[in-house]
C-alpha positions as CSV (number, residue, x, y, z in Angstrom):
1,M,73.4,28.6,18.6
2,T,74.9,28.4,15.7
3,D,74.0,24.1,15.6
4,T,70.8,25.0,16.1
5,N,70.8,27.2,13.0
6,E,72.3,25.1,11.2
7,H,69.8,22.2,11.3
8,Q,66.9,24.8,11.1
9,T,66.0,24.8,7.2
10,P,64.2,27.3,5.1
11,E,60.7,25.4,5.1
12,I,60.9,25.2,9.1
13,A,61.6,29.0,8.9
14,D,58.5,29.4,7.0
15,G,56.3,27.3,8.8
16,E,57.0,29.0,12.2
17,A,56.5,32.6,10.7
18,E,53.3,30.3,9.6
19,G,52.9,29.1,13.5
20,I,53.7,32.5,15.1
21,D,51.1,33.7,13.0
22,A,48.1,31.5,13.7
23,T,45.3,32.6,11.4
24,P,43.5,29.7,9.5
25,E,45.0,29.7,6.1
26,S,49.0,29.2,7.8
27,T,47.4,25.8,9.5
28,E,45.8,24.9,6.3
29,A,48.8,24.7,5.3
30,V,50.2,22.1,7.2
31,A,46.8,20.2,7.6
32,P,47.1,17.9,4.5
33,V,47.8,14.2,5.0
34,A,50.5,14.7,1.9
35,Q,53.0,17.1,4.3
36,A,52.1,15.1,8.1
37,E,56.1,13.8,7.4
38,D,57.4,17.4,6.7
39,A,55.7,18.2,9.7
40,V,56.9,15.6,12.0
41,A,60.7,16.6,10.8
42,T,59.7,19.9,11.7
43,T,58.2,19.2,15.2
44,E,61.1,17.5,15.7
45,T,63.7,19.9,15.1
46,V,61.6,22.6,16.6
47,T,62.0,20.5,19.7
48,E,66.1,20.3,19.5
49,A,65.8,23.9,19.4
50,H,63.8,24.6,21.9
51,A,65.8,22.7,24.2
52,A,68.8,24.2,23.2
53,V,67.3,27.8,23.6
54,A,66.4,26.2,27.0
55,E,69.7,25.7,28.4
56,S,70.9,29.3,27.8
57,A,68.1,31.4,29.4
58,E,64.8,30.6,30.9
59,P,62.6,33.6,29.1
60,A,63.4,32.5,26.1
61,T,61.6,28.8,26.6
62,E,59.1,30.3,27.4
63,A,58.9,32.4,24.1
64,V,59.6,29.4,22.3
65,D,57.2,27.1,24.3
66,A,54.3,29.9,23.1
67,E,55.3,29.6,19.4
68,I,55.0,25.8,19.7
69,A,51.9,26.0,21.3
70,V,50.5,28.5,18.7
71,A,51.8,26.2,15.5
72,V,50.4,23.3,16.9
73,A,46.9,24.6,18.4
74,D,43.9,24.5,16.3
75,P,42.8,28.2,15.9
76,P,39.3,29.1,17.2
77,E,36.4,29.2,14.6
78,A,35.0,32.5,13.8
79,S,31.5,31.6,15.0
80,E,33.3,30.3,18.5
81,E,33.8,31.9,21.4
82,V,36.3,31.8,24.2
83,P,35.2,30.3,27.4
84,E,35.7,32.5,30.7
85,E,37.7,30.8,32.6
86,E,36.1,29.8,35.7
87,P,37.7,31.2,39.2
88,E,39.9,29.2,41.1
89,V,38.1,27.1,44.0
90,V,40.1,27.8,47.2
91,D,40.7,24.1,49.1
92,E,39.6,25.6,52.6
93,A,41.1,22.2,54.2
94,S,44.3,23.4,53.0
95,L,44.7,26.8,54.7
96,T,47.1,27.5,57.4
97,M,46.1,29.1,60.4
98,A,48.3,31.9,59.0
99,D,45.9,32.3,56.2
100,L,42.8,32.0,58.3
101,L,44.1,35.3,60.5
102,D,45.0,37.1,57.5
103,D,41.7,37.2,56.4
104,Y,39.5,37.3,58.7
105,M,41.2,39.1,61.7
106,P,41.3,43.3,61.1
107,S,44.2,44.6,59.8
108,R,44.4,47.4,61.8
109,S,46.5,46.8,65.7
110,L,44.8,47.3,69.5
111,R,45.7,51.1,70.6
112,R,45.6,52.5,73.9
113,G,42.1,54.4,74.5
114,D,40.5,52.6,72.0
115,I,36.5,51.8,72.9
116,I,35.6,48.2,71.3
117,D,32.6,45.4,71.2
118,G,33.5,42.1,72.3
119,R,31.4,38.9,73.8
120,V,32.1,37.4,77.1
121,M,34.1,34.2,76.8
122,R,34.2,33.2,80.4
123,H,33.0,35.2,83.7
124,D,35.0,34.0,87.2
125,H,35.4,36.1,90.3
126,G,38.7,37.1,88.3
127,G,37.2,39.1,85.8
128,L,35.8,38.7,82.3
129,L,37.7,36.7,79.1
130,V,36.6,38.6,76.6
131,N,36.9,37.9,72.1
132,I,37.7,41.1,70.9
133,G,37.6,39.9,67.4
134,H,41.4,40.1,67.5
135,K,44.2,37.5,67.3
136,S,44.3,37.3,71.3
137,E,41.5,37.7,74.0
138,G,40.8,40.3,75.8
139,V,40.9,39.9,79.7
140,V,38.7,42.9,82.3
141,L,40.0,42.2,85.3
142,S,37.3,42.5,88.8
143,K,38.8,46.0,89.8
144,E,37.8,47.2,86.2
145,M,34.5,46.7,86.7
146,R,33.1,47.8,89.8
147,T,30.1,50.3,87.9
148,L,28.4,47.4,87.3
149,T,25.8,46.4,89.7
150,E,25.1,43.1,90.9
151,E,22.5,42.2,88.7
152,D,24.5,43.6,85.8
153,I,27.4,41.0,86.7
154,A,24.7,38.4,86.8
155,D,23.5,39.2,83.4
156,L,26.8,38.5,81.9
157,Q,26.5,35.5,81.0
158,V,28.6,33.6,77.9
159,G,27.8,35.6,74.6
160,E,26.5,38.7,76.4
161,E,28.0,41.8,74.5
162,V,30.3,44.1,76.3
163,I,31.7,47.7,75.3
164,A,35.3,47.6,76.6
165,Y,38.3,50.4,77.2
166,V,41.8,49.7,75.4
167,L,44.0,49.9,79.0
168,N,47.2,48.0,77.3
169,P,46.7,46.7,73.5
170,E,49.2,43.7,74.6
171,G,49.5,42.0,78.5
172,H,52.5,40.0,79.5
173,D,50.4,37.0,78.2
174,G,49.6,39.0,74.9
175,S,46.0,39.3,75.9
176,A,44.4,42.8,76.0
177,I,43.9,44.6,79.5
178,L,40.2,46.0,78.9
179,S,38.4,48.2,81.0
180,I,34.4,48.4,81.5
181,D,34.5,50.9,84.1
182,R,36.2,53.7,81.4
183,A,34.1,52.7,78.7
184,R,31.2,53.3,81.0
185,G,30.8,56.6,79.6
186,E,30.9,55.8,76.0
187,Q,28.3,52.8,76.2
188,G,26.0,55.5,77.8
189,W,26.5,57.9,74.6
190,R,25.7,54.9,72.6
191,V,22.4,54.1,74.5
192,L,21.5,57.8,74.7
193,E,22.1,58.0,70.6
194,K,20.1,55.2,70.5
195,A,17.0,56.1,72.3
196,M,17.5,59.9,70.6
197,E,16.8,57.9,67.6
198,G,14.2,56.0,68.1
199,E,12.6,58.7,69.9
200,E,12.1,56.8,73.0
201,T,12.4,58.0,76.8
202,V,15.0,57.5,79.2
203,I,15.0,57.5,83.0
204,G,18.0,59.5,85.2
205,K,18.4,61.2,88.4
206,I,19.1,64.7,89.1
207,V,22.5,65.2,90.5
208,G,22.4,69.3,90.6
209,S,21.0,72.6,89.4
210,N,22.1,75.7,88.3
211,R,20.1,79.1,87.1
212,G,19.1,77.6,83.9
213,G,18.2,74.2,85.1
214,A,18.8,70.7,86.3
215,V,21.9,68.8,85.8
216,V,20.8,64.9,85.3
217,E,23.0,61.8,84.9
218,S,21.8,59.0,82.8
219,E,24.2,55.5,81.7
220,G,26.8,57.3,83.0
221,V,26.6,60.8,80.9
222,Q,25.8,63.8,82.4
223,G,23.0,65.9,80.7
224,F,21.3,68.8,81.1
225,I,17.4,69.9,81.0
226,P,16.4,73.5,80.5
227,L,14.1,75.1,83.4
228,S,11.3,75.5,80.1
229,Q,11.3,71.8,79.9
230,L,10.9,71.0,83.6
231,V,7.8,69.5,84.4
232,G,5.7,68.4,87.2
233,K,7.1,67.6,90.9
234,A,10.6,68.2,89.5
235,R,9.8,72.0,88.4
236,E,8.0,72.6,91.5
237,L,10.9,71.7,93.5
238,Y,13.2,74.0,92.0
239,V,14.6,76.6,92.9
240,P,15.8,79.7,90.5
241,G,18.5,82.3,91.5
242,G,21.1,79.8,92.0
243,E,20.2,79.3,95.3
244,D,20.1,75.5,97.1
245,P,17.1,73.6,95.5
246,K,14.5,72.7,97.8
247,E,14.6,68.9,99.7
248,G,13.9,66.2,97.2
249,F,15.1,67.6,94.4
250,I,18.9,66.1,94.4
251,G,18.5,62.4,93.6
252,M,15.0,62.4,91.8
253,D,14.5,59.9,89.2
254,I,13.2,62.0,86.3
255,E,12.5,60.9,82.8
256,F,13.0,62.6,80.0
257,K,13.7,62.3,76.2
258,V,17.0,63.1,74.2
259,I,16.7,66.5,72.1
260,E,20.0,66.8,71.1
261,L,24.0,64.9,71.6
262,N,27.3,66.3,70.3
263,R,29.8,63.9,71.7
264,R,32.7,65.7,70.6
265,R,31.1,68.8,72.8
266,N,30.7,66.2,75.1
267,R,27.1,68.3,75.2
268,A,23.7,66.1,76.0
269,I,20.2,68.5,76.5
270,F,17.2,66.5,77.3
271,S,13.7,67.3,77.9
272,E,11.2,66.1,80.8
273,R,8.5,68.0,78.7
274,S,8.6,66.1,75.8
275,A,8.5,62.8,77.4
276,L,5.3,63.7,79.1
277,Q,4.1,65.1,76.0
278,A,4.7,61.4,74.3
279,W,3.3,59.7,77.5
280,K,0.1,61.7,77.3
281,L,-0.5,60.9,73.3
282,T,0.2,56.8,73.9
283,Q,-2.2,57.3,76.8
284,K,-4.6,59.7,73.9
285,K,-4.7,56.9,71.6
286,R,-5.7,54.7,74.4
287,L,-8.7,56.7,76.0
288,V,-10.0,57.7,72.1
289,Q,-10.5,53.8,71.6
290,E,-12.1,53.1,75.2
291,L,-14.4,56.6,75.8
292,N,-17.7,57.2,73.9
293,E,-20.0,59.9,73.5
294,G,-22.7,60.3,76.3
295,D,-19.8,59.0,78.8
296,V,-19.5,60.5,82.2
297,A,-15.8,60.5,83.2
298,K,-14.0,62.1,86.4
299,G,-11.2,64.5,85.6
300,R,-8.9,67.5,86.5
301,V,-8.8,70.9,85.6
302,T,-5.4,71.4,84.4
303,G,-5.3,74.7,82.6
304,I,-8.0,77.5,81.7
305,S,-8.0,79.6,78.9
306,S,-9.8,82.3,77.2
307,F,-11.8,79.9,74.9
308,G,-12.4,76.8,77.7
309,A,-11.1,74.5,80.4
310,F,-8.8,71.4,79.9
311,V,-9.0,68.7,82.3
312,D,-7.0,65.8,82.5
313,L,-9.1,62.1,82.0
314,G,-5.8,60.5,83.1
315,G,-3.2,61.1,81.3
316,A,-4.8,62.4,78.0
317,D,-6.6,66.0,78.2
318,G,-10.0,66.8,77.1
319,L,-11.4,70.3,76.7
320,I,-14.6,72.2,77.8
321,H,-15.4,74.8,75.7
322,I,-16.8,78.2,77.5
323,S,-20.3,77.5,76.1
324,E,-20.3,74.0,77.6
325,L,-19.3,75.3,81.4
326,S,-23.1,76.2,82.3
327,W,-26.1,76.6,81.0
328,E,-25.9,80.1,81.8
329,P,-24.0,82.7,79.9
330,V,-20.0,82.5,81.0
331,K,-17.8,85.3,80.5
332,S,-14.7,83.8,81.7
333,P,-14.2,80.1,82.7
334,E,-12.4,81.0,85.9
335,D,-16.0,82.4,86.8
336,V,-16.8,78.5,86.6
337,V,-13.7,76.2,87.2
338,S,-10.4,76.8,88.7
339,I,-7.2,74.8,87.9
340,G,-7.0,71.6,90.4
341,D,-10.9,71.1,90.5
342,E,-11.9,67.4,90.9
343,L,-14.9,67.1,88.7
344,D,-17.5,65.4,86.7
345,V,-17.4,65.7,83.0
346,H,-19.7,64.3,80.1
347,V,-18.0,63.2,76.9
348,L,-19.9,65.4,73.9
349,R,-17.4,63.7,71.2
350,V,-14.4,61.9,70.0
351,D,-12.2,62.3,67.4
352,R,-10.7,59.2,67.0
353,D,-9.2,60.5,63.5
354,N,-7.5,63.8,65.2
355,L,-7.2,62.5,69.0
356,K,-9.5,65.2,70.1
357,I,-12.1,64.9,73.0
358,A,-14.7,67.5,73.5
359,L,-15.9,67.6,77.0
360,S,-19.3,69.2,78.8
361,L,-20.4,70.4,82.8
362,R,-23.4,71.9,81.6
363,R,-25.0,68.7,80.3
364,L,-24.6,66.8,83.2
365,G,-27.8,68.4,84.5
366,P,-30.8,68.7,82.3
367,E,-31.5,71.6,79.9
368,P,-33.5,74.3,81.6
369,W,-35.7,74.9,78.6
370,E,-36.8,70.9,79.0
371,T,-38.1,71.5,82.6
372,I,-39.7,75.0,82.1
373,E,-43.1,73.9,82.2
374,E,-42.6,72.6,85.8
375,K,-41.7,75.7,87.2
376,Y,-43.1,78.2,85.2
377,S,-46.8,79.2,83.8
378,V,-48.7,81.7,81.7
379,G,-49.5,84.6,83.8
380,Q,-46.7,84.3,86.6
381,T,-44.6,87.4,87.8
382,V,-40.6,86.6,87.8
383,S,-37.7,88.6,88.7
384,G,-35.5,89.1,85.6
385,T,-32.4,90.9,84.4
386,V,-32.1,93.0,80.9
387,T,-29.4,91.1,79.2
388,K,-30.2,93.2,75.7
389,L,-31.9,96.1,74.0
390,A,-32.5,95.8,70.5
391,N,-35.0,98.4,68.6
392,F,-38.2,96.1,68.8
393,G,-37.7,95.2,72.5
394,A,-35.4,94.0,75.5
395,F,-34.2,90.7,76.4
396,A,-34.2,89.4,80.1
397,R,-33.0,86.5,81.8
398,I,-35.2,84.5,84.6
399,E,-33.0,81.7,85.0
400,G,-29.9,80.2,84.0
401,G,-29.7,79.7,80.2
402,I,-34.0,81.0,80.0
403,E,-34.1,84.4,78.6
404,G,-37.4,85.6,77.1
405,L,-38.3,88.9,75.1
406,I,-39.9,91.9,76.4
407,H,-41.4,93.4,72.9
408,I,-41.5,97.2,72.5
409,S,-45.1,97.3,72.9
410,E,-45.3,95.5,76.4
411,L,-42.3,97.9,78.1
412,S,-44.7,100.7,78.5
413,P,-48.3,101.6,78.3
414,Q,-47.2,104.9,76.2
415,I,-46.1,104.7,72.9
416,I,-41.9,104.9,72.8
417,K,-39.4,105.0,70.0
418,H,-36.5,102.7,71.4
419,P,-36.4,100.1,74.7
420,R,-34.1,102.4,76.4
421,E,-36.4,104.6,76.8
422,V,-37.8,102.9,79.7
423,V,-35.2,100.3,80.3
424,T,-31.1,99.8,80.4
425,E,-29.4,96.6,80.6
426,G,-28.4,94.9,84.1
427,D,-31.9,96.5,85.1
428,E,-33.8,94.1,87.4
429,L,-37.5,94.2,87.2
430,E,-41.0,92.3,88.1
431,L,-42.3,90.6,84.4
432,R,-45.3,88.7,83.6
433,I,-45.0,85.7,81.8
434,L,-47.1,86.1,78.2
435,R,-46.1,83.1,76.3
436,I,-44.0,79.9,76.5
437,E,-42.8,77.9,73.8
438,P,-40.1,75.2,74.8
439,E,-39.8,73.2,71.8
440,R,-38.8,76.7,70.1
441,R,-36.8,78.0,72.8
442,R,-39.2,81.2,73.1
443,L,-40.4,83.1,76.5
444,G,-42.9,86.3,75.8
445,L,-42.7,88.8,78.6
446,S,-44.5,91.8,79.9
447,L,-43.4,94.5,82.1
448,K,-46.5,97.0,81.9
449,Q,-48.9,94.3,82.3
450,A,-46.8,93.2,85.4
451,R,-47.3,96.6,86.9
452,D,-51.0,96.6,85.9
453,D,-53.1,95.4,89.1
454,T,-56.2,94.7,87.1
455,Y,-54.4,91.9,84.8
456,E,-56.2,88.9,85.2
457,P,-55.3,85.5,83.3
458,S,-58.3,84.2,81.4
459,A,-58.4,80.5,82.3
460,D,-59.7,79.0,78.9
461,R,-57.2,80.5,77.0
462,G,-54.2,78.2,78.6
463,N,-50.9,79.4,77.3
464,E,-52.4,81.9,75.4
465,P,-51.0,85.5,76.5
466,A,-54.5,87.5,77.9
467,A,-55.4,90.4,76.4
468,P,-53.4,93.7,77.8
469,R,-56.5,95.8,79.6
470,S,-55.1,99.2,79.6
471,T,-54.2,99.4,76.0
472,G,-54.4,98.4,72.5
473,I,-50.7,98.5,71.4
474,F,-50.2,94.8,72.3
475,D,-52.1,93.5,69.0
476,A,-51.7,90.4,65.9
477,Q,-49.1,92.7,64.3
478,S,-47.1,93.0,67.7
479,L,-47.5,89.1,68.1
480,S,-45.8,88.5,64.8
481,E,-43.0,91.1,65.4
482,I,-42.0,88.9,68.5
483,A,-41.9,85.9,66.7
484,E,-39.6,87.1,63.6
485,V,-37.3,88.1,66.5
486,F,-37.2,84.7,68.2
487,S,-35.1,82.0,66.4
488,D,-33.9,78.4,67.0
489,D,-30.3,79.8,67.6
490,E,-31.2,81.8,70.5
């Protein structure tokens, strides 16, 4: 080190200081041609110093190299941008197998009890060789896949995905020993979870029952269908109270939807009702596209309410409103139909946007007003039932949906203040037809003229009522009042 210091001159020391500063001013100081010889001498001297330092310590060599590089390098212009270093390109051909394993194989080792996914690499009578994504393959012995049916085994082609349970992470040959049987339950949970997320239906088998409902097994997982979610034949065969179910209940195939899953608590809740509703919705979408107003369809009564009856048309229900059950007034739908009745229905309306189907039973036959003139004529005596009293008269039904008005002036030869002085609701009376207006749904009746033996209809009056012979009460004013009572909505 002493020799090196002796060979250095003050000029060289100043040059090093300027080189380390690496500013434009220091570079310009060594740039002129007139000082070229001095620069060469300085470079040689620095080289000798570098060699001496290299012999003593390696870190010092790096420091001197940095100084030399700074001293001789051209400084960047102020406006120039330093280019970013390009990423190092890895030559995959030069990678060793160990490098590939470290990059692409999972870092966590297998443990007993793990559930892993794999793909079949080979299938023979001894079992399966499975690619499990680790450094070694997995082996499934034939005795660990006994839960698979012959069809399932036939489907295990090369490349087929399987789920396996790790029995031994490393067998005698280094391969993991796996079990499909032990993983079937886990696979079932995954299938059920996927079905629940996709709102798909699943098929299961009833394996037991209790006080609350049915125990169902599907995909190797046992779940529960509450009694409120059982419908159809399963509900009919179920016996409440913890008693033995009826024959055919255990072992019955049942279609359901998954409504709750909790793998940690081993809890699975199913619903047959939800599956049926989903199926009916699909059927209704199909039916509303096929049905047209005016069609006649066959159906079965499945439900009755206070406002009408529900009819199954083959997977989808339509409603017969109580007003469409019969031309006659209906107090309760049960007076006309019963659950289970097979009947033809008239398609009244189809609402494709809201998936609603309105049906009618009474429109299968003609409306009574359309044929009234074929059955009745003016002056004819008919039987009628008083249905309602009003200040101006009484209404009476003579057939089905045909009602007529007995004006107060036609109830009695004497003047009365209210119809209740002569008749009450429910009375069966003999009445005479005074007027028929089928277009306006109006019928004029008379009680007092039906009791008048001297009544004789006039041949030249047609449908006009004959004038009463006993009194003059039934005048033009009375006819005007009758006309005001009747309306098209009646």
